[in-house]
C-alpha positions in Angstrom: 8.2 2.6 -20.0 5.8 -0.7 -19.8 3.2 -1.0 -16.8 4.4 -4.0 -15.5 1.8 -4.1 -12.5 -2.0 -1.9 -12.3 -3.0 -0.7 -9.0 -6.3 0.3 -7.7 -7.6 1.7 -4.1 -10.5 -0.6 -3.1 -12.8 1.1 -1.4 -12.3 4.6 0.4 -9.9 3.3 3.1 -6.8 4.5 0.7 -8.5 7.5 -0.6 -9.1 9.2 2.3 -5.7 9.1 4.1 -4.8 10.4 0.3 -6.8 13.5 0.2 -5.5 14.7 3.9 -1.8 14.6 3.2 0.0 17.9 1.9 1.0 18.0 -2.2 4.4 16.7 -1.2 3.0 13.9 0.1 0.5 12.7 -2.4 3.2 13.6 -4.9 5.7 11.6 -3.1 2.6 8.8 -2.7 2.2 9.0 -6.5 6.0 8.8 -7.6 6.2 5.7 -5.0 3.2 4.6 -7.0 4.2 5.2 -10.2 8.0 3.2 -9.4 6.1 -0.2 -8.2 3.7 0.1 -11.7 6.6 0.3 -13.9 9.6 -1.0 -11.7 10.0 -5.1 -12.4 12.1 -5.8 -9.1 11.1 -2.9 -6.5 13.8 -2.6 -4.5 12.1 -3.5 -0.5 12.6 0.1 0.5 9.6 0.9 -1.7 7.6 -2.5 -1.6 7.9 -5.6 1.2 5.8 -8.3 2.4 5.0 -7.7 6.1 6.8 -10.8 7.7 3.9 -12.9 9.3 1.4 -12.5 7.3 -0.4 -14.3 4.2 -0.2 -11.8 1.3 0.3 -8.4 3.1 2.3 -5.9 1.4 3.4 -2.4 2.6 4.4 0.0 -0.3 6.8 2.5 1.7 7.1 6.1 1.8 9.4 8.8 3.0 8.7 12.5 2.4 11.6 14.2 4.7 12.0 12.7 8.3 8.3 11.4 8.1 7.2 8.4 7.0 3.9 6.3 5.2 3.1 3.0 5.0 0.2 1.6 2.7 -1.0 -1.8 2.9 -2.0 -3.6 -0.1 -1.9 -7.0 -1.8 -2.0 -9.4 -4.8 -5.0 -9.7 -6.8 -4.9 -11.9 -10.3 -1.1 -11.7 -11.0 -0.2 -8.5 -11.7 -2.9 -6.2 -9.8 -2.6 -4.9 -6.3 -5.0 -4.0 -4.5 -4.2 -0.8 -1.6 -5.6 -1.1 1.8 -5.4 1.0 4.3 -2.5 4.4 5.4 -0.9 5.7 7.9 2.0 7.7 8.9 4.3 5.6 11.2 4.8 7.3 14.3 7.7 4.7 15.7 10.0 2.0 14.3 7.2 -0.9 14.6 4.3 -1.2 12.8 1.3 -0.7 15.4 -0.3 -4.3 15.3 -4.0 -2.6 15.0 -3.2 -1.1 11.7 -2.2 -4.7 10.2 -5.2 -6.1 11.5 -7.3 -3.7 9.8 -4.9 -4.1 6.9 -5.7 -8.5 7.1 -9.6 -7.4 7.8 -9.5 -5.1 4.6 -7.7 -7.6 2.6 -10.7 -10.5 3.7 -13.1 -8.5 3.2 -12.2 -7.7 -0.6 -11.8 -11.4 -1.4 -15.1 -12.1 -0.1 -16.1 -9.5 -2.2 -14.6 -10.6 -5.7 -15.7 -14.4 -5.3 -19.5 -13.6 -5.0 
């Protein structure tokens, strides 16, 4: 399989979350990230643009009845940058998580412009 996209974690936002997860969740996150890396057209079930945002995406991970979201955005074509992540407990994505993700995206973009 050829690599279509490169995925990096920005600072420790995602990694701090990832390290706290049990093995089965970490494995599913790895599996999902790998899918996004190699598949040209990723199904929305795993990777979806967040409506009402400019360039913010969520990576969706489901393990049993638990749902996890990893916010991400693109940089230079096929580079996906991972921001914050959380375990989803309600139908709607919490507004503060989206706001945090947007702040992280702005922080990243300001940093690479320097």
